Each structure stands twice: as structure tokens, then as C-alpha cells.
C-alpha positions, 0 to 999 in steps of 0.5 A: 467414860463414866468419871464425869472428871475424865479420871477413869475409864470404865466399860459399862452397858449402854443401857445404864449410861444415863443413870451414870450420867444423871448421878455422876458417879460409878456406883449408879452403874445398876441404876437402870435395870435391864435383861440381856436379850430381851427386847426392853433392853434392845429397846434401852440400849438404841435409845442410849445410843441414840441419845449418846450420838446426839451428844457428841455432836453437839460436844464436837460443836461447841469444841470447835466453835470460833474456828478452833480445832474441836476435838470430840467431847470437848476440853475436860473441865478440870483445865484452865485456859493454858490448859484448853489452849495446850490440849487443842494445840496438841496435834492429832495422833494415831492411836497406834502412835499413841499406843508406843508412847509412855503417858506418864507416872500416874497413867502408867503404873496400873494396867495390863503390863507388870511392873518391877519395884527394886530398893538397894541401900537409899535408891528404889527403882521402879520399871514399868512394864510399859515401854521399859521405862526407868525411874528411880527415887532417892530415899532419905534426899531433903528436897530436890535438886536447884537446877533439874533437867526436865524429864518425862518422869520427873526427880523424885524423893521419898521417905517413909510415914510408918510403913508407907513410902511418900514420894514426891516429884518434880520437874517434868517435861511438859506432856500428858497426865492421861490421855485427856488432860495435859500437863505443864513443867509445873506439875506437882505428882505425890504418890503414898505407896503402902503394901499389905502383907495380909492381902499381898498388894501394894496400894498407891494413892496419888495427888497431881497438881498442876497450878497452870494448866488443871483448876484443882489436883487430880486424885486416884489410887491403885492396888496391884497384886504380885505377879505370877510372871517375870518383868519384862518390858512390853514390846510395841511398833509403832502401825501408824498408817505411814509406816509399813508393817507386814502384820498389826491391827490395820491389817486384821484378818477378814472371814472369807466369803 
């Protein structure tokens, strides 16, 4: 994770980790020069690996202090005491099981699967390629209903601000905003969608607030291209250790000796 707020995961060479950690931003990716296949680069990689390992051990020890169940890396800094408690209370889940879980409308908009947006009158439907989860945006509705049934995707109302669709969503069931941040039923997400006809890209800016679990707003931007393949719900098989699967990542073929 190169974003200290835990909002963006970006893969970078280990030789550049220290430069990113020192400045705390993505622009530092070129801070430590190093060429591939050289003794200097190899030494930088090994030194960074050892420092990262030591840092993980320290963070894990700190997180598990006081008899609690720790997590590697500790809790994100922008969690309230209630948020940290909720994160610590969540069971450790097999990563193959997590691959078949829709996290949130914030986290699942970008990435590999194709999403589909359809407008019919005053209703806009977003179908996520991630597991085929669907949400409805009610355009022109002045306010959210008084009694909202909490759900994974919440209740969304939209309005047009020029050529920008502003979507306001509340009514979430407690869950995870992303892989590191839990959210409560007080989560409030505002998204701004704008399609650029020149670049043929759809940009989404979002702000997520949760006064119970988050000390500050979580913000971000995604830019999506028009897909050249049709929409389809991403198939997923839960390959957890207690399930019998004929084929999957757990049974990857090994070279014969």
C-alpha cells in the first residue's frame, strides 16, 4: 500500500518503498533510483525487504497489545475507537471466500469486471460486473424515504448539476468500505459522475463519510473507459479450505520433478 491513508493500493518496486514511505504520496515512486539486474538494485531490494519485514512485525505487535487480536499493519489511522473495535471484532476470513464478497459501492466500481449503466426515465440502474450486484438511482427524488431497509448498496437519489450526475446514498447495512475500513449504518456516500464525450471516459468522484467509524471523509476518483466486451456478471467460486473444489488457486499445478 503506497497511500498512507489506506485508500489506494499500488504495486511499486521494493527499491522505491522507502522513498514513498518518507514522502507519503504516490508521486514519490521514482524517489530512489535503481536499475534492474544490477548489484546496487539487488542490495536496495534486500534492504527494503528487511525494513518492511521489521516494520510489519512491530506493527503487528502494537496492534495485538492489551490482549486484543491484532492484524498485520494495525488499524488505519482514520478510524474512530468504535471503528477500530469493529475492525478488531471482524473474523479473519479466508481470502478465497473474500473474493466472492461484494465489498461496497465505493470499492467495487473500478477494477477488472465490466459495469453497465442503464437509464429509463427517472431511474438509473447500475449493474456491477462484480458478482452481478445491482443498484437503482432515483433521479429527481427530493429526499430519501423515512424508513429505509438497510442494504449492501443503500438507497440512492440523484440530481443533475449541469452534465454531472450527483448521487446521494444512505441506508447501508454495516459492512466494509474497502478491504481495510469498516463502516457503520451511518455511512453516507456522495458520487459525482461525468461522461467526457472527447475522451469517451466516465469519471466518478466520491466522498464517503461515517461519523461513527471514520474520523475524516474518504475521497477518491475513478475513470472508466467504454468496454469493448459485453457486460456479464463475474462468476466466482468460494474456494475456502473447508469446501471441496476440483480446481482452483489452492490446487495450482506444480512442475514435475
